[in-house]
C-alpha positions as a LaTeX table, in Angstrom:
\begin{tabular}{lrrr}
\hline
Residue & $x$ (\AA) & $y$ (\AA) & $z$ (\AA) \\
\hline
Met1 & $-0.16$ & $-0.11$ & 0.34 \\
Val2 & 1.05 & 3.58 & $-0.34$ \\
Asn3 & 1.84 & 6.46 & 1.95 \\
Ala4 & $-0.05$ & 9.36 & 0.36 \\
Met5 & 1.51 & 12.02 & 2.85 \\
Pro6 & 3.00 & 14.69 & 0.25 \\
Gly7 & 6.25 & 14.52 & 0.04 \\
Asn8 & 7.25 & 11.71 & 1.27 \\
Ala9 & 9.03 & 8.86 & $-0.71$ \\
Gly10 & 5.91 & 6.77 & $-3.06$ \\
Gly11 & 3.53 & 9.26 & $-2.14$ \\
Trp12 & 0.50 & 11.06 & $-3.77$ \\
Gln13 & 1.51 & 14.07 & $-5.77$ \\
Arg14 & $-0.70$ & 16.99 & $-5.89$ \\
Asp15 & $-3.13$ & 17.59 & $-8.67$ \\
Asp16 & $-3.45$ & 21.35 & $-9.42$ \\
Gly17 & $-7.16$ & 21.17 & $-10.14$ \\
Glu18 & $-10.35$ & 19.76 & $-11.68$ \\
Ser19 & $-10.24$ & 18.30 & $-15.56$ \\
Pro20 & $-11.10$ & 20.89 & $-18.22$ \\
Glu21 & $-12.89$ & 17.86 & $-19.98$ \\
Arg22 & $-15.32$ & 17.24 & $-16.81$ \\
Gly23 & $-18.04$ & 19.18 & $-18.32$ \\
Leu24 & $-17.75$ & 17.30 & $-21.55$ \\
Ile25 & $-18.39$ & 14.07 & $-20.00$ \\
Leu26 & $-21.17$ & 15.11 & $-18.04$ \\
Ala27 & $-22.59$ & 16.49 & $-21.07$ \\
Tyr28 & $-22.97$ & 12.48 & $-22.49$ \\
Ala29 & $-24.99$ & 11.56 & $-19.31$ \\
Pro30 & $-28.45$ & 10.80 & $-21.10$ \\
Thr31 & $-30.85$ & 12.97 & $-18.53$ \\
Ile32 & $-30.26$ & 16.09 & $-16.15$ \\
Asp33 & $-30.87$ & 13.76 & $-13.29$ \\
Ala34 & $-27.45$ & 11.18 & $-14.82$ \\
Ala35 & $-25.36$ & 14.04 & $-15.33$ \\
Asn36 & $-26.28$ & 15.34 & $-11.96$ \\
Ala37 & $-25.86$ & 12.39 & $-10.02$ \\
Leu38 & $-22.29$ & 11.51 & $-11.75$ \\
Ala39 & $-20.59$ & 15.04 & $-10.87$ \\
Ala40 & $-21.94$ & 14.69 & $-7.24$ \\
Leu41 & $-20.14$ & 11.77 & $-7.08$ \\
Leu42 & $-17.09$ & 12.76 & $-9.14$ \\
Ala43 & $-17.06$ & 16.03 & $-6.66$ \\
Leu44 & $-17.04$ & 13.37 & $-3.83$ \\
Asp45 & $-13.80$ & 12.03 & $-4.80$ \\
Asp46 & $-12.27$ & 14.53 & $-5.93$ \\
Arg47 & $-13.03$ & 15.67 & $-2.10$ \\
Leu48 & $-11.59$ & 12.40 & $-0.71$ \\
Gly49 & $-8.30$ & 13.01 & $-3.03$ \\
Glu50 & $-7.81$ & 16.46 & $-1.27$ \\
Thr51 & $-8.64$ & 14.94 & 2.18 \\
Leu52 & $-5.70$ & 12.67 & 1.69 \\
Arg53 & $-3.95$ & 15.56 & 0.15 \\
Thr54 & $-4.09$ & 17.80 & 3.10 \\
Thr55 & $-3.42$ & 14.97 & 5.49 \\
Ser56 & $-0.28$ & 15.19 & 7.35 \\
Glu57 & $-0.47$ & 12.42 & 9.87 \\
Pro58 & $-2.46$ & 8.88 & 9.03 \\
Met59 & $-3.81$ & 8.50 & 11.60 \\
Leu60 & $-5.55$ & 11.74 & 11.24 \\
Gly61 & $-5.92$ & 10.62 & 7.56 \\
Gln62 & $-7.81$ & 7.82 & 8.65 \\
Ile63 & $-9.91$ & 9.79 & 10.86 \\
Arg64 & $-10.76$ & 12.39 & 8.57 \\
Leu65 & $-11.70$ & 9.71 & 5.97 \\
Lys66 & $-13.96$ & 7.92 & 8.45 \\
Trp67 & $-15.92$ & 10.85 & 9.20 \\
Trp68 & $-16.98$ & 10.74 & 5.60 \\
Glu69 & $-17.57$ & 7.06 & 5.56 \\
Asp70 & $-20.17$ & 7.67 & 8.24 \\
Ala71 & $-21.80$ & 10.66 & 7.47 \\
Leu72 & $-22.72$ & 9.05 & 3.95 \\
Glu73 & $-24.06$ & 6.72 & 6.26 \\
Ala74 & $-26.05$ & 8.54 & 8.02 \\
Leu75 & $-27.44$ & 9.95 & 4.50 \\
Asp76 & $-29.52$ & 6.26 & 4.96 \\
Arg77 & $-31.45$ & 7.87 & 8.34 \\
Ala78 & $-31.41$ & 11.96 & 8.02 \\
Pro79 & $-30.89$ & 14.92 & 5.98 \\
Ala80 & $-27.68$ & 15.84 & 4.88 \\
Pro81 & $-25.72$ & 18.37 & 7.39 \\
Ala82 & $-24.78$ & 21.67 & 5.66 \\
Glu83 & $-21.89$ & 20.68 & 4.44 \\
Pro84 & $-22.20$ & 21.17 & $-0.16$ \\
Val85 & $-21.13$ & 17.42 & $-1.24$ \\
Leu86 & $-22.79$ & 15.57 & 1.21 \\
Gln87 & $-26.10$ & 17.72 & 0.13 \\
Gly88 & $-25.53$ & 16.79 & $-3.68$ \\
Ile89 & $-24.86$ & 13.05 & $-2.85$ \\
Ala90 & $-28.26$ & 13.43 & $-0.95$ \\
Ala91 & $-30.08$ & 15.46 & $-3.47$ \\
Ala92 & $-28.62$ & 13.82 & $-6.68$ \\
Val93 & $-27.23$ & 10.00 & $-5.72$ \\
Val94 & $-29.00$ & 8.75 & $-2.87$ \\
Arg95 & $-32.78$ & 7.28 & $-3.56$ \\
Pro96 & $-34.14$ & 3.91 & $-3.21$ \\
Asp97 & $-31.87$ & 1.48 & $-4.94$ \\
Val98 & $-28.92$ & 3.75 & $-4.44$ \\
Thr99 & $-27.88$ & 4.21 & $-0.57$ \\
Gly100 & $-26.07$ & 6.26 & 1.23 \\
Gly101 & $-24.22$ & 3.77 & 2.54 \\
Ala102 & $-23.68$ & 2.15 & $-0.98$ \\
Val103 & $-22.11$ & 5.29 & $-2.14$ \\
Ala104 & $-19.39$ & 5.31 & 1.73 \\
Gly105 & $-17.74$ & 2.04 & $-0.28$ \\
Ile106 & $-16.15$ & 4.77 & $-2.34$ \\
Val107 & $-14.36$ & 5.98 & 1.40 \\
Ala108 & $-12.38$ & 2.78 & 1.76 \\
Gly109 & $-10.64$ & 2.90 & $-1.56$ \\
Trp110 & $-8.93$ & 5.55 & $-0.53$ \\
Ser111 & $-8.09$ & 4.55 & 3.06 \\
Val112 & $-5.56$ & 1.74 & 1.67 \\
Leu113 & $-3.41$ & 4.52 & 0.21 \\
Leu114 & $-3.06$ & 6.19 & 3.95 \\
Asp115 & $-0.95$ & 2.52 & 4.36 \\
Pro116 & 3.17 & 2.21 & 4.23 \\
Glu117 & 3.61 & 0.07 & 1.42 \\
Leu118 & 1.17 & $-0.76$ & $-1.98$ \\
Asp119 & 0.63 & $-4.35$ & $-3.08$ \\
Ala120 & $-1.56$ & $-6.43$ & $-5.57$ \\
Glu121 & $-4.33$ & $-6.35$ & $-2.66$ \\
Ala122 & $-4.09$ & $-2.47$ & $-2.08$ \\
Leu123 & $-4.58$ & $-1.71$ & $-5.80$ \\
Arg124 & $-7.64$ & $-4.02$ & $-6.08$ \\
Ala125 & $-8.82$ & $-2.19$ & $-2.99$ \\
His126 & $-8.16$ & 1.37 & $-4.76$ \\
Gly127 & $-9.63$ & $-0.10$ & $-7.92$ \\
Glu128 & $-12.89$ & $-0.80$ & $-6.27$ \\
Arg129 & $-13.10$ & 3.41 & $-5.47$ \\
Gly130 & $-13.41$ & 3.48 & $-9.10$ \\
Ala131 & $-16.11$ & 0.10 & $-9.48$ \\
Arg132 & $-18.51$ & 1.63 & $-7.07$ \\
Leu133 & $-18.35$ & 5.05 & $-8.47$ \\
Phe134 & $-18.97$ & 3.81 & $-11.71$ \\
Thr135 & $-21.60$ & 1.13 & $-11.30$ \\
Leu136 & $-23.78$ & 3.72 & $-9.46$ \\
Ala137 & $-23.32$ & 6.20 & $-11.87$ \\
Gly138 & $-24.17$ & 4.03 & $-14.39$ \\
Arg139 & $-27.46$ & 2.57 & $-12.15$ \\
Ile140 & $-28.76$ & 6.21 & $-12.20$ \\
Ala141 & $-27.93$ & 6.43 & $-15.99$ \\
Gly142 & $-29.65$ & 3.75 & $-16.88$ \\
Ala143 & $-26.27$ & 1.78 & $-18.75$ \\
Ala144 & $-27.42$ & $-1.15$ & $-20.35$ \\
Glu145 & $-26.33$ & $-4.95$ & $-18.29$ \\
Arg146 & $-23.16$ & $-5.51$ & $-21.17$ \\
Asp147 & $-21.91$ & $-2.13$ & $-20.56$ \\
Pro148 & $-18.25$ & $-2.80$ & $-19.14$ \\
Val149 & $-19.61$ & $-0.41$ & $-16.20$ \\
Ala150 & $-16.95$ & $-1.90$ & $-13.13$ \\
Val151 & $-13.84$ & $-2.38$ & $-14.63$ \\
Ala152 & $-13.95$ & 0.73 & $-16.64$ \\
Gly153 & $-14.73$ & 2.74 & $-13.23$ \\
Gln154 & $-11.62$ & $-0.09$ & $-11.72$ \\
Gly155 & $-8.72$ & 1.02 & $-14.97$ \\
Trp156 & $-10.31$ & 4.80 & $-14.26$ \\
Ala157 & $-9.39$ & 5.01 & $-10.76$ \\
Leu158 & $-6.22$ & 3.00 & $-11.10$ \\
Ala159 & $-4.70$ & 4.78 & $-13.97$ \\
Asp160 & $-5.34$ & 8.48 & $-11.99$ \\
Leu161 & $-3.23$ & 6.25 & $-9.08$ \\
Ala162 & $-0.16$ & 5.66 & $-11.55$ \\
Leu163 & $-0.27$ & 9.41 & $-12.96$ \\
Lys164 & $-0.09$ & 10.46 & $-9.22$ \\
Leu165 & 2.41 & 8.01 & $-7.35$ \\
Ser166 & 6.10 & 9.65 & $-7.25$ \\
Asp167 & 7.45 & 6.19 & $-6.85$ \\
Pro168 & 8.30 & 4.45 & $-10.02$ \\
Gly169 & 7.73 & 0.94 & $-9.13$ \\
Glu170 & 4.60 & 2.00 & $-7.42$ \\
Ala171 & 3.43 & 3.58 & $-10.57$ \\
Ala172 & 3.93 & 0.71 & $-13.11$ \\
Ala173 & 2.45 & $-1.67$ & $-11.04$ \\
Ala174 & $-0.63$ & 0.36 & $-11.15$ \\
Arg175 & $-0.44$ & 1.14 & $-14.26$ \\
Ala176 & $-0.23$ & $-2.56$ & $-14.93$ \\
Val177 & $-3.53$ & $-3.40$ & $-14.11$ \\
Ala178 & $-5.11$ & 0.02 & $-15.21$ \\
Glu179 & $-3.78$ & $-1.12$ & $-18.44$ \\
Val180 & $-5.90$ & $-4.04$ & $-18.61$ \\
Ala181 & $-8.87$ & $-3.10$ & $-17.18$ \\
Leu182 & $-8.93$ & $-0.16$ & $-19.82$ \\
Asp183 & $-8.22$ & $-2.24$ & $-22.90$ \\
Gln184 & $-11.23$ & $-4.70$ & $-21.83$ \\
Ala185 & $-13.44$ & $-1.71$ & $-21.02$ \\
Cys186 & $-12.43$ & $-0.04$ & $-24.70$ \\
Ser187 & $-12.79$ & $-2.82$ & $-26.29$ \\
Ala188 & $-16.79$ & $-3.26$ & $-25.96$ \\
Arg189 & $-19.39$ & $-0.99$ & $-27.62$ \\
Trp190 & $-21.45$ & 0.88 & $-24.76$ \\
Ser191 & $-25.09$ & 1.23 & $-24.66$ \\
Arg192 & $-26.24$ & 5.38 & $-25.26$ \\
Asn193 & $-26.72$ & 5.55 & $-21.70$ \\
Gly194 & $-23.54$ & 4.09 & $-20.54$ \\
Arg195 & $-21.53$ & 6.51 & $-23.14$ \\
Ala196 & $-20.26$ & 8.84 & $-19.94$ \\
Leu197 & $-18.79$ & 6.33 & $-18.51$ \\
Gly198 & $-17.06$ & 4.82 & $-21.95$ \\
Ala199 & $-15.92$ & 8.50 & $-22.51$ \\
Met200 & $-14.31$ & 8.40 & $-19.20$ \\
Ala201 & $-12.20$ & 4.94 & $-19.38$ \\
His202 & $-10.94$ & 6.00 & $-23.12$ \\
Leu203 & $-9.73$ & 9.16 & $-21.50$ \\
Ala204 & $-8.30$ & 7.24 & $-18.89$ \\
Arg205 & $-6.31$ & 5.16 & $-21.46$ \\
Leu206 & $-5.77$ & 8.30 & $-23.46$ \\
Asp207 & $-3.74$ & 9.68 & $-20.20$ \\
Leu208 & $-1.77$ & 6.93 & $-19.68$ \\
Ala209 & $-0.70$ & 7.00 & $-23.41$ \\
Gly210 & 0.41 & 10.81 & $-22.51$ \\
Val211 & $-2.09$ & 12.26 & $-24.27$ \\
Glu212 & $-2.36$ & 15.89 & $-23.34$ \\
Arg213 & $-5.30$ & 16.72 & $-21.17$ \\
Gly214 & $-7.79$ & 19.57 & $-24.07$ \\
Ser215 & $-5.97$ & 18.08 & $-27.04$ \\
Pro216 & $-7.89$ & 17.74 & $-30.58$ \\
Arg217 & $-7.23$ & 13.99 & $-30.51$ \\
Arg218 & $-9.18$ & 13.71 & $-27.47$ \\
Met219 & $-12.27$ & 15.68 & $-27.95$ \\
Leu220 & $-12.26$ & 13.76 & $-31.02$ \\
Arg221 & $-12.11$ & 10.38 & $-29.18$ \\
Ala222 & $-14.55$ & 11.44 & $-26.85$ \\
Leu223 & $-16.88$ & 12.64 & $-30.13$ \\
Trp224 & $-16.50$ & 9.28 & $-31.66$ \\
His225 & $-17.41$ & 7.39 & $-28.55$ \\
Arg226 & $-20.79$ & 9.47 & $-27.83$ \\
Met227 & $-21.75$ & 9.03 & $-31.57$ \\
Ser228 & $-20.34$ & 4.85 & $-32.06$ \\
Gly229 & $-20.59$ & 3.74 & $-28.63$ \\
Arg230 & $-16.77$ & 2.63 & $-29.42$ \\
\hline
\end{tabular}
């Protein structure tokens, strides 16, 4: 597992901002409700990542992440507190078939990054961060059963991790698993309702290939996926 504290060997490098492509991805969602749900889930994922980047001690990080886990689970029993990310999840994501407890499962994928060593089990657990996020977003969007939602989410999460790890060996291990998952996800023909998530998988694959964000190649790839599902 990987030490996620800034400045430490094997650590988590700071992300300097939200991808400018996010608005494009949200526009691919089949409905406003689906777009709002995906936006809320990504905002939560951003906040959890920021929690690690701004935590100097692993124990403190565990406490902060446990707060998020408990707060998400509490959405099944009570209204959201005055916290914008939680309010967004309550309004756009939680419903009879998507519980706050299910959303809280995303937290565990971040928690493993507080441990001092990255191994195969930690990679699997962190990949579940993306698999859970994509599965919930796909359910709300009405993605088809044939859409490889979970494996796409796993690849997306591990590609993100691979590009932010400062230890070359750990980054290579994350990349290797991400590439296998993304190859599978990107070889499928996605349903119309799943194409926002499919586009995220294709763009994650281009991230690993070093294609600069915002480049015409990326925009054209995403547009072709929207039109064809490929």
